[in-house]
KEVOVO-883083 format. One record per residue (C-alpha): x, y, z; residue in one letter. Coordinates in steps of 0.25 Angstrom, whole numbers, padded with zeros to 4 digits, always signed. Example, Ala and Ser with C-alpha at 12.3 -4.5 7.8 and 13.67 -1.06 7.14 Angstrom:
% KEVOVO-883083
+0049-0018+0031A +0055-0004+0029S 
END
This chain:
% KEVOVO-883083
-0239-0359+0128M -0238-0352+0142D -0223-0350+0139R -0226-0344+0125M -0237-0334+0131S -0229-0330+0143S -0217-0327+0134S -0226-0319+0124M -0233-0311+0135T -0220-0306+0142S -0215-0302+0128S -0227-0294+0125V -0231-0287+0138T -0216-0282+0140G -0216-0276+0127M -0214-0261+0125G -0211-0252+0112L -0197-0258+0112G -0202-0272+0113G -0211-0269+0102I -0198-0265+0094T -0192-0278+0098G -0204-0285+0095L -0205-0280+0080T -0190-0283+0079T -0192-0297+0083G -0204-0299+0073M -0195-0296+0062S -0186-0309+0065T -0199-0319+0064L -0199-0328+0052T -0209-0338+0046C -0203-0351+0040M -0213-0352+0028R -0225-0342+0029E -0223-0329+0024Q -0221-0320+0037Q -0232-0309+0039V -0229-0296+0047T -0236-0285+0053I -0227-0273+0054G -0215-0282+0054G -0221-0292+0064M -0224-0306+0060P -0238-0311+0061T -0232-0325+0067N -0225-0319+0078Y -0228-0322+0093V -0223-0313+0104P -0216-0319+0115G -0211-0332+0107L -0197-0335+0101S -0194-0328+0089A -0193-0341+0082N -0207-0345+0086Y -0216-0346+0074N -0231-0352+0075I -0232-0355+0060S -0218-0362+0060S -0224-0375+0066F -0239-0374+0066C -0243-0386+0057Q -0256-0385+0052R -0263-0395+0043P -0256-0395+0029G -0244-0389+0034Q -0231-0395+0035S -0221-0394+0046R -0214-0380+0049R -0203-0385+0057W -0191-0394+0054P -0191-0409+0058A -0185-0411+0072A -0179-0424+0076R -0183-0431+0087A -0175-0436+0099G -0164-0430+0107P -0160-0421+0097T -0173-0413+0097A -0170-0403+0107Q -0175-0389+0109H -0168-0380+0098R -0165-0364+0101P -0175-0356+0094G -0186-0367+0094R -0199-0362+0100S -0205-0368+0111H -0219-0372+0104S -0210-0378+0092A -0204-0387+0103G -0217-0390+0109A -0222-0394+0096L -0209-0403+0094H -0212-0410+0107R -0227-0412+0103L -0223-0419+0090K -0212-0428+0097H -0220-0432+0110S -0221-0446+0114S -0236-0444+0115R -0241-0444+0101N -0256-0440+0104S -0266-0438+0093P -0267-0424+0099N -0254-0419+0094T -0259-0413+0081Q -0270-0406+0089Y -0260-0400+0099A -0251-0396+0087H -0263-0388+0081N -0267-0383+0094L -0253-0376+0097I -0254-0370+0083C -0267-0364+0085K -0264-0358+0098L -0251-0353+0094A -0257-0345+0083D -0268-0340+0091Q -0258-0335+0101N -0250-0328+0090E -0261-0320+0085R -0264-0315+0099R -0249-0312+0102R -0248-0304+0088R -0260-0296+0091Q -0254-0293+0105D -0241-0289+0099T -0248-0280+0089L -0256-0272+0099E -0243-0269+0107L -0235-0263+0094I -0241-0250+0089P -0247-0251+0076Q -0239-0239+0070S -0226-0247+0073Y -0228-0258+0064Y -0238-0253+0054S -0230-0241+0049Q -0217-0240+0041Q -0207-0228+0044P -0210-0214+0040L -0209-0211+0025K -0206-0197+0020V -0215-0192+0009E -0210-0178+0008L -0199-0168+0014T -0198-0153+0013E -0186-0145+0016F -0192-0131+0015Y -0181-0126+0007S -0187-0112+0005R -0191-0110+0019D -0178-0115+0025N -0170-0107+0014G -0175-0093+0020K -0170-0097+0034D -0158-0102+0028H -0154-0091+0019H -0155-0101+0007T -0168-0097+0001D -0161-0091-0012Q -0156-0104-0016Y -0163-0109-0028E -0162-0123-0023L -0171-0119-0012V -0181-0113-0021N -0182-0124-0031D -0196-0127-0036T -0194-0142-0037I -0185-0147-0026L -0180-0135-0017P -0169-0140-0010N -0166-0134+0004P -0153-0126+0006V -0150-0124+0021L -0140-0117+0029R -0132-0125+0041R -0134-0120+0055G -0149-0118+0052Q -0162-0126+0054N -0171-0130+0041F -0185-0137+0041F -0189-0148+0033F -0202-0157+0033A -0205-0171+0030V -0218-0178+0027R -0219-0192+0031F -0229-0202+0026D -0235-0203+0040R -0235-0196+0053T -0222-0197+0061Y -0222-0206+0074D -0214-0201+0085K -0213-0214+0092Q -0210-0223+0080Q -0204-0215+0068D -0190-0211+0066V -0185-0200+0058I -0171-0196+0054R -0168-0184+0046I -0154-0187+0039V -0145-0177+0031F -0134-0181+0022C -0123-0174+0015L -0114-0180+0004G -0112-0195-0001P -0108-0201+0012K -0115-0193+0024P -0109-0196+0037S -0115-0193+0050V -0101-0192+0056T -0097-0182+0046K -0110-0173+0047G -0114-0177+0033T -0125-0186+0037R -0135-0180+0048I -0146-0189+0055V -0156-0182+0062L -0166-0191+0070P -0179-0183+0072V -0182-0182+0086N -0197-0177+0090W -0192-0172+0103N -0185-0161+0095T -0198-0156+0088Q -0198-0143+0093Q -0183-0140+0091G -0177-0129+0082A -0163-0128+0080F -0157-0114+0081Q -0148-0106+0088H -0147-0091+0091S -0132-0091+0084R -0135-0100+0072D -0141-0090+0062V -0141-0076+0061T -0154-0068+0056G -0168-0064+0061S -0173-0069+0074A -0184-0079+0074R -0190-0088+0084S -0196-0101+0082Q -0206-0108+0093D -0203-0123+0095T -0218-0127+0096S -0221-0136+0084T -0236-0135+0087A -0236-0121+0082S -0227-0124+0069M -0234-0117+0057P -0240-0127+0046P -0232-0130+0034I -0237-0124+0021S -0233-0121+0007T -0229-0107+0004I -0221-0109-0009A -0222-0116-0023T -0213-0127-0024V -0210-0140-0032G -0221-0150-0029P -0217-0165-0026I -0225-0174-0036T -0223-0186-0028S -0220-0189-0014I -0206-0195-0012R -0208-0211-0007E -0198-0218+0001T -0195-0232+0005T -0185-0238+0014T -0171-0232+0014Y -0174-0220+0005G -0179-0226-0008V -0188-0215-0013R -0194-0209-0025R -0198-0194-0028S -0202-0186-0038S -0203-0171-0041F -0210-0163-0051S -0206-0151-0059N -0220-0147-0062D -0226-0136-0054A -0237-0140-0046L -0248-0131-0038P -0243-0127-0024L -0249-0137-0014Q -0249-0139+0001H -0237-0144+0008S -0236-0159+0008P -0229-0157+0022L -0241-0152+0028S -0252-0162+0032P -0260-0167+0020H -0251-0159+0011G -0249-0161-0004T -0236-0163-0012C -0230-0150-0012E -0216-0146-0006R -0220-0137+0005P -0213-0125+0012V -0214-0119+0026I -0223-0108+0029E -0215-0098+0037R -0220-0091+0049Y -0215-0079+0057V -0209-0083+0070A -0218-0081+0082T -0219-0087+0095T -0230-0096+0091Q -0225-0102+0078H -0212-0108+0074S -0205-0102+0062T -0201-0112+0051F -0187-0107+0049G -0173-0105+0056R -0174-0097+0069S -0164-0086+0070Y -0159-0078+0082G -0163-0081+0095S -0169-0095+0098R -0181-0098+0107P -0177-0104+0121A -0185-0116+0118S -0176-0120+0108M -0164-0116+0113Q -0159-0129+0118N -0161-0137+0105L -0155-0126+0096A -0143-0126+0105S -0141-0141+0104I -0142-0140+0089A -0132-0128+0087H -0122-0131+0098E -0120-0145+0093M -0121-0140+0078D -0129-0152+0074R -0140-0156+0065W -0154-0157+0071D -0168-0159+0068I -0181-0156+0075S -0196-0159+0071V -0202-0145+0068Q -0216-0150+0067R -0225-0161+0062Q -0237-0160+0054D -0243-0174+0051G -0234-0182+0043D -0225-0170+0041T -0213-0166+0049I -0205-0154+0049T -0190-0155+0054F -0181-0143+0058Q -0166-0147+0055V -0154-0139+0060H -0141-0139+0052I -0128-0136+0060P -0120-0125+0056A -0108-0135+0052S -0117-0145+0043A -0109-0147+0030P -0114-0140+0018V -0120-0146+0005G -0131-0154+0000V -0138-0163+0011W -0149-0173+0009N -0159-0176+0019C -0165-0191+0023W -0177-0193+0031V -0176-0207+0038Q -0188-0213+0045T -0191-0226+0052H -0198-0232+0063R -0193-0234+0077V -0184-0247+0078G -0185-0248+0063Q -0173-0242+0058R -0171-0251+0047D -0184-0249+0041N -0181-0234+0038R -0185-0224+0027H -0175-0214+0021D -0180-0203+0014Y -0171-0194+0006K -0176-0180+0004C -0174-0175-0010D -0169-0161-0006E -0154-0158-0006D -0152-0150+0006I -0141-0139+0005Y -0135-0135+0018I -0126-0122+0017L -0117-0114+0025F -0124-0104+0034N -0118-0089+0036P -0130-0086+0043W -0127-0096+0055C -0117-0093+0065R -0113-0107+0067E -0109-0108+0053D -0095-0106+0049A -0099-0096+0037V -0108-0088+0047F -0107-0073+0042M -0112-0063+0053D -0117-0052+0043N -0130-0052+0034D -0125-0043+0023A -0113-0052+0021L -0121-0065+0021R -0130-0058+0011K -0118-0054+0002E -0109-0067+0004Y -0121-0078+0004I -0134-0072-0002L -0128-0063-0013N -0130-0069-0026E -0121-0061-0034Q -0109-0052-0033G -0096-0047-0038K -0082-0053-0042I -0071-0043-0043W -0062-0043-0055C -0054-0033-0062G -0041-0027-0056T -0038-0021-0042W -0038-0007-0048R -0051-0010-0056Q -0059-0020-0049P -0071-0026-0057K -0083-0033-0050G -0091-0043-0059R -0104-0048-0054K -0106-0062-0051W -0119-0071-0049I -0115-0080-0038F -0129-0086-0039G -0127-0095-0026Q -0142-0098-0025F -0143-0104-0039D -0149-0118-0038D -0136-0123-0046V -0126-0117-0035V -0129-0126-0023L -0128-0140-0030P -0115-0135-0038A -0109-0131-0024C -0112-0144-0018I -0106-0152-0030Y -0094-0144-0029L -0092-0147-0015L -0094-0161-0018E -0083-0160-0029R -0074-0154-0019S -0072-0166-0010G -0075-0159+0002L -0080-0169+0012E -0095-0167+0015H -0093-0166+0030S -0083-0154+0028E -0094-0146+0020R -0098-0139+0033G -0085-0132+0034N -0084-0119+0025P -0070-0119+0026V -0069-0133+0018R -0081-0130+0009V -0075-0116+0004S -0061-0123+0001R -0068-0133-0006A -0076-0122-0014I -0062-0116-0018S -0058-0129-0023A -0069-0133-0032M -0072-0120-0039I -0061-0121-0048N -0058-0134-0056A -0044-0139-0056N -0038-0152-0058N -0051-0159-0062D -0057-0156-0048D -0071-0153-0055D -0071-0139-0049G -0081-0129-0053L -0074-0120-0063M -0062-0120-0072V -0053-0108-0071G -0047-0102-0084R -0039-0089-0085Y -0035-0089-0100D -0047-0083-0106G -0049-0096-0115E -0064-0099-0111Y -0070-0106-0124K -0073-0119-0118D -0080-0113-0105G -0085-0100-0100V -0077-0087-0098A -0075-0084-0083P -0080-0070-0086H -0093-0076-0092A -0099-0080-0080W -0108-0072-0073T -0109-0080-0060G -0108-0094-0053S -0121-0101-0056V -0118-0104-0071A -0105-0110-0067I -0110-0118-0055L -0122-0123-0065E -0113-0127-0076R -0104-0135-0067Y -0116-0143-0062L -0122-0145-0076M -0109-0150-0081D -0108-0160-0070G -0097-0153-0062G -0088-0150-0074R -0079-0138-0071P -0085-0126-0078V -0076-0117-0087E -0071-0106-0084Y -0069-0097-0071G -0059-0088-0065Q -0056-0084-0051C -0068-0074-0050W -0077-0084-0056V -0072-0094-0046F -0075-0084-0036S -0089-0082-0040G -0092-0096-0039V -0086-0097-0025V -0096-0086-0020V -0108-0094-0026T -0103-0107-0020I -0100-0102-0006C -0113-0094-0005R -0121-0105-0010A -0115-0114+0001L -0117-0103+0012G -0102-0098+0013I -0101-0083+0013P -0092-0079+0001C -0087-0068-0008R -0079-0065-0020S -0065-0058-0017V -0055-0052-0028T -0041-0051-0024N -0034-0041-0034Y -0019-0044-0039V -0020-0058-0033S -0007-0066-0032A -0006-0081-0037H +0007-0085-0031D +0011-0099-0035T +0024-0100-0029S +0021-0098-0014G +0030-0085-0014T +0019-0075-0011F +0023-0068-0024T +0019-0067-0038V +0031-0067-0046D +0032-0062-0061K +0045-0062-0069F +0048-0053-0081F +0060-0053-0090D +0069-0042-0094R +0059-0037-0105D +0047-0037-0095G +0040-0049-0100N +0034-0058-0089E +0041-0072-0088V +0030-0081-0087P +0030-0091-0075N +0043-0085-0070G +0058-0087-0074P +0057-0102-0069D +0043-0104-0075E +0038-0108-0061D +0030-0095-0057C +0015-0095-0059Y +0012-0083-0050D +0002-0074-0055S -0005-0061-0050C -0020-0060-0053W -0027-0047-0056N -0038-0052-0047F -0042-0065-0040H -0055-0069-0034V -0057-0078-0022W -0068-0079-0012N -0070-0076+0002D -0079-0086+0011V -0084-0082+0024W -0082-0092+0036M -0076-0096+0049Q -0062-0103+0050R -0062-0112+0062P -0049-0118+0056D -0042-0104+0058L -0040-0095+0070P -0051-0086+0074Q -0051-0074+0065G -0049-0080+0052Y -0063-0083+0049G -0072-0074+0040G -0069-0073+0025W -0060-0084+0019Q -0054-0085+0006I -0056-0096-0005I -0051-0095-0019D -0056-0105-0029S -0048-0100-0040T -0037-0111-0043P -0023-0105-0041Q -0015-0115-0032E -0019-0128-0026A -0021-0130-0011A -0020-0144-0006E -0020-0148-0021S -0032-0141-0024V -0036-0129-0030Y -0042-0121-0018Q -0040-0110-0009C -0045-0106+0004G -0052-0103+0013P -0042-0093+0018A -0045-0084+0029S -0045-0069+0024V -0041-0064+0037E -0029-0075+0037A -0025-0069+0023V -0025-0055+0029R -0017-0059+0041R -0007-0067+0033G -0011-0080+0040E -0006-0089+0029V -0006-0101+0038G -0021-0102+0038F -0030-0111+0030Q -0033-0112+0018Y -0023-0106+0008D -0020-0093+0015T -0006-0092+0009P -0011-0092-0005F -0022-0082-0003V -0013-0073+0005Y -0002-0073-0007S -0014-0069-0016Q -0015-0057-0008L -0002-0053-0003N +0009-0059-0013A +0018-0050-0020E +0019-0048-0034L +0034-0050-0039C +0040-0045-0052H +0053-0049-0056F +0061-0045-0068Q +0072-0052-0075E +0086-0046-0071E +0099-0050-0075E +0106-0046-0063N +0097-0053-0053S +0101-0065-0046E +0090-0073-0050W +0087-0066-0062G +0075-0057-0058F +0073-0045-0050I +0060-0041-0043R +0053-0028-0048M +0045-0019-0040A +0030-0017-0042S +0022-0005-0037N +0008-0009-0036Q +0004-0024-0041Y +0002-0029-0027Q -0006-0043-0024V -0019-0041-0018G -0022-0027-0022R -0036-0027-0019K -0047-0037-0014I -0062-0035-0017L -0075-0042-0015T -0090-0037-0017K -0095-0027-0007N -0106-0035+0000P -0114-0022+0003S -0114-0017-0012R -0118-0021-0025D -0114-0014-0038D -0118-0019-0052D -0113-0007-0059E -0099-0005-0053S -0089-0011-0043D -0093-0002-0031S -0097-0015-0023D -0082-0020-0022L -0077-0021-0008L -0062-0021-0005E -0057-0032+0005I -0042-0031+0003T -0041-0028+0018Q -0047-0041+0022E -0036-0049+0015Y -0024-0040+0016K -0018-0033+0028A -0016-0020+0021V -0012-0014+0034E -0001-0025+0037S +0014-0021+0034P +0020-0028+0022T +0030-0035+0030P +0018-0044+0036D +0014-0049+0022R +0029-0052+0019L +0030-0060+0031A +0018-0068+0027V +0023-0070+0014I +0037-0074+0019A +0031-0085+0028S +0023-0090+0017C +0035-0091+0008R +0043-0099+0017G +0057-0096+0011Y +0063-0081+0012Q +0074-0084+0003R +0066-0081-0010L +0062-0067-0004Q +0075-0061-0009Q +0069-0063-0024Y +0056-0055-0020Y +0063-0043-0014E +0064-0030-0021F +0077-0025-0027P +0083-0013-0019D +0073-0002-0022R +0082+0009-0017N +0087+0011-0031F +0074+0012-0038E +0071+0026-0042D +0061+0024-0053V +0046+0024-0051V +0037+0016-0059F +0022+0015-0059D +0011+0008-0068L -0001+0017-0070M -0014+0012-0066D -0024+0010-0078I -0038+0016-0077D -0050+0009-0082I -0049+0005-0097V -0061+0002-0104P -0062-0010-0113Y -0057-0007-0127G -0049+0005-0123Q -0035+0008-0123P -0026+0010-0111F -0012+0015-0107D -0003+0008-0096C +0006+0018-0089T +0019+0016-0082M +0025+0029-0074N +0041+0029-0073I +0047+0039-0062Q +0062+0041-0062N +0066+0047-0048K +0080+0045-0048S +0090+0056-0052H +0095+0048-0064E +0089+0043-0077D +0083+0029-0077R +0083+0019-0089T +0070+0011-0087I +0065-0001-0095W +0050-0004-0094C +0039-0012-0099V +0025-0010-0100L +0015-0021-0104T +0000-0022-0105A -0006-0036-0106S -0019-0042-0106S -0021-0051-0094C -0030-0061-0087Y -0034-0058-0073Y -0024-0068-0067T -0014-0059-0071G -0009-0068-0083A -0005-0060-0096I -0014-0064-0107A -0007-0056-0118S +0001-0043-0120R -0006-0031-0125V +0005-0021-0126R +0019-0019-0120R +0030-0008-0120S +0044-0007-0114Q +0056+0001-0116G +0068+0008-0110E +0069+0022-0106F +0075+0032-0097I +0068+0040-0087V +0076+0053-0083R +0078+0056-0068A +0066+0061-0061G +0057+0060-0073Q +0044+0051-0076R +0040+0043-0087E +0027+0037-0091V +0026+0024-0100L +0013+0020-0107K +0008+0009-0114L -0005+0012-0123H -0015-0001-0126V -0025+0000-0136T -0038-0009-0136P -0034-0016-0149Q -0021-0021-0141E -0028-0027-0129Y -0042-0031-0134M -0039-0045-0140D -0030-0047-0128K -0038-0046-0116L -0043-0057-0108V -0052-0059-0096D -0055-0047-0088H -0048-0038-0099S -0036-0036-0090M -0024-0029-0095V -0011-0031-0086K +0000-0019-0088V +0014-0023-0083H +0025-0014-0081A +0041-0016-0079M +0052-0007-0078A +0067-0008-0075Y +0077+0003-0071V +0091-0001-0077K +0100+0009-0068Q +0093+0004-0055T +0088-0010-0059R +0074-0006-0053Q +0063-0015-0059A +0049-0013-0058W +0035-0020-0062S +0021-0018-0061D +0008-0022-0067E -0007-0018-0067D -0019-0024-0073D -0033-0018-0077F -0045-0022-0084P -0051-0016-0096L -0065-0011-0092Q -0077-0018-0100K -0091-0012-0103P -0101-0015-0092R -0114-0023-0096L -0127-0017-0092Q -0139-0025-0088I -0153-0019-0089Q -0166-0025-0084V -0178-0018-0092R -0188-0021-0081S -0189-0026-0067Q -0189-0041-0068P -0199-0050-0061T -0198-0064-0056V -0203-0073-0066G -0204-0063-0078Q -0195-0060-0089E -0186-0048-0089C -0177-0042-0099A -0163-0037-0097V -0153-0030-0106T -0138-0032-0106F -0129-0021-0113S -0115-0017-0115F -0106-0010-0126Q -0096-0017-0133N -0082-0010-0130P -0075-0016-0141L -0074-0012-0156N -0076-0026-0160V -0087-0037-0161H -0090-0045-0149L -0093-0060-0152T -0097-0072-0144D -0105-0063-0135C -0114-0068-0123Y -0120-0063-0111F -0121-0071-0097T -0132-0066-0089F -0135-0071-0074E -0143-0066-0062G -0148-0074-0050P -0163-0075-0050G -0164-0069-0064I -0156-0076-0074Q -0147-0090-0073R -0134-0088-0079P -0136-0087-0094R -0127-0085-0107Q -0133-0076-0118I -0127-0077-0132R -0125-0064-0139F -0122-0058-0153R -0109-0052-0157D -0108-0037-0151V -0103-0026-0161K -0091-0017-0158P -0096-0006-0148G -0110-0011-0148E -0119-0008-0136L -0125-0022-0133V -0139-0023-0128N -0144-0037-0125Y -0159-0041-0119Q -0162-0053-0111D -0172-0058-0102K -0173-0065-0088F -0183-0071-0079V -0180-0068-0064A -0183-0079-0054S -0180-0071-0041R -0183-0058-0036Q -0175-0047-0030G -0162-0040-0034E -0155-0050-0044R -0141-0048-0050Q -0139-0049-0066V -0125-0052-0071V -0122-0052-0086V -0109-0053-0094T -0105-0052-0109F -0095-0060-0115S -0090-0060-0130S -0076-0064-0136R -0070-0050-0137Q -0075-0045-0123I -0081-0051-0110D -0084-0048-0097E -0094-0038-0100I -0103-0040-0088F -0114-0032-0080G -0124-0034-0068S -0137-0028-0063A -0147-0030-0052I -0161-0034-0055V -0172-0032-0046N -0183-0044-0048V -0196-0043-0043R -0204-0054-0037G 
END
């Protein structure tokens, strides 16, 4: 008994908090042989401190009516002490087999049982008094509600225009990396700083990994309560200060009506939970994250920054000195971090810093809680909100930082723009609704990134992300891309490219069809969608049009065309292996970013091309190629710079069949049909809905106009890698050329009117010249491919010495009306051959027929939530009925993309159609409308509508 008391006393008196932890660990190992074990806070009721873990009073205390509770032991020499056997059990064993069989033996046994029971109760009470009641009586914290303050964080992160942020049922936070954001958690009880452990975990992708940066574990350290992670270089904008005193934090209150939660989410161990949200509108209530609040999703009340109060938002500009060290650590290490901003009863508000290199995409947030030393007894709570993290062009540390507020407004925040089509002489801007803030856009962007196969850990690199975007817009080889390209005019099983008014309808159809590619698109449609996706993800982006764009399939930096003796084009060349083409216009995109993989000076605008032309790395993708590298001819830099350089600088070579040539063809001279004639984009400082005065020519950014021709030829020669072919691309000796040919430009031709093709010939020699010439007018696709011949004239005649001749080809509407295709383009091709000198000449030109403009008129000033009438009008330019007619109507904040079927239109009729819309957003809103029919299409118009709040 003395040994037991001594052991027990020494164990308890030397016990601290660590001893309590070890004590409760030992408690869980105790067992009973028959009786059900009763525990208090995990501690067995039959435990006696200070004794062996195998000691159990009830295992040998035999009372009347009870059988023995120990196995029978043999008497004799083999009855020795066994390891693990308690001292009391050994004493009882000796008592049973003692030579002195006294009548007091049973009394002594009962006495020892009684004394042991009494001692057990005393020691248990002593132990319970040493352990804090909160330690064994409470389970880990349970999360009842979370609030990410989507709207308030969105204002600081320039994401408040996203419809996902303003959703009335479950707003999703849309955040930009390189900044801080706030969120609050309400627990089922007050946080115990000594015993409760909280970890906030952010995960990206199906297999998040800590080492790859896709799983972030942030332990909550109460010592960083006053931290606010900011930096004087991180974000540009107005300067605001933030005080670090949590005692002066303003209370949280509800300032907007949001979707209510009808039942608080319940959690069990390891993340098993249930939640329910209601679509029914309920009255506005107080915040549940305020003390004694009711079930309503709160937002933060914003305060003007003063020295007494903290602002509940991002701090810009200079930082307070008291926060300097913490901010420097957070940014210099470029890491995630968290601090406790404030605590109100059961509610804790956290501030999280997202590093400027974090991968973009949809992140999930988990709240893990457990008690100190009880990590196995853990509660995992998964927040319902999808957290969208985007690139941040406002953050200096981000690779997409753009240090110009006007350019950020245009290339990130502008929801509409122009895509330039037509020809280089007659460029035509087409309004396009990008709609990057629509609620369907960001989910579609994330899904496309998933389908691209780009590793989640690489999605923080805008170079890799933009390259993946260029690959996933077009659908080729069953890669489940966004859109199928088609250029032959056959669109009956889909939507014609010219019928689209913006990107939203395309992305929505893609999601609704389960990721099946949308039919159909062309380069300018692809470009419009790329602008939408890049701007939605936070990458500055613009649409760029290159007029007379080369598509060199043979790697010779030339676009070769072959003609027979009669002036007819030889398809695919004499060997049927030449698929070169020269597009009237081609539209790609520029994205703005740093290029740490290239030498200094090659950052800024980078070219990406989502139109499938040539496969790169077995995938139809192109870029990003540095615009500066293309301008300088640095074709060795990644990615796909030689191909882009060829689109801008390749030579257009025409060859005519010649019987006296060594290889059967000779090259013909050309006056003006040069590659890369003009490069346009929309002017960020102007908007023009009536005409095209808002174009901006940027040819000088892509082509070194001042550089001599030999520099360009040297680059081309180095890329070809073989000089032996150069002889075939050289012009014949031009010293004997004494006849001048000129194909005249064609002015604007209204749709449905006749036109003339004119070629001037001047004989500068002192002798007569016999000239054979061909003049052809054909309808063509914008890719340069001939659709059908409209009219052709050829002949041989003599031009007297020093004389001029004019050759004209007259084309009537009846000859071309039923032969026109997309964009209503006509290609005029002229060829001439001088028999005396073997001089050969060829030239071509393209022009579009001008269609009537659709007028949009709003009868009254629209107001948010009220119905408003709008009228569309145009005049049929044709003397035939228009059938299969429909309008397409779209405007961000006014009307989601909608197609309206319309009756047949009479010849020459002035069409007036009235429709209605209900505006959902105030301010200046853009409206775009197109009209299409079987006989004529691409009649479109746009207008600015000012909506009152």
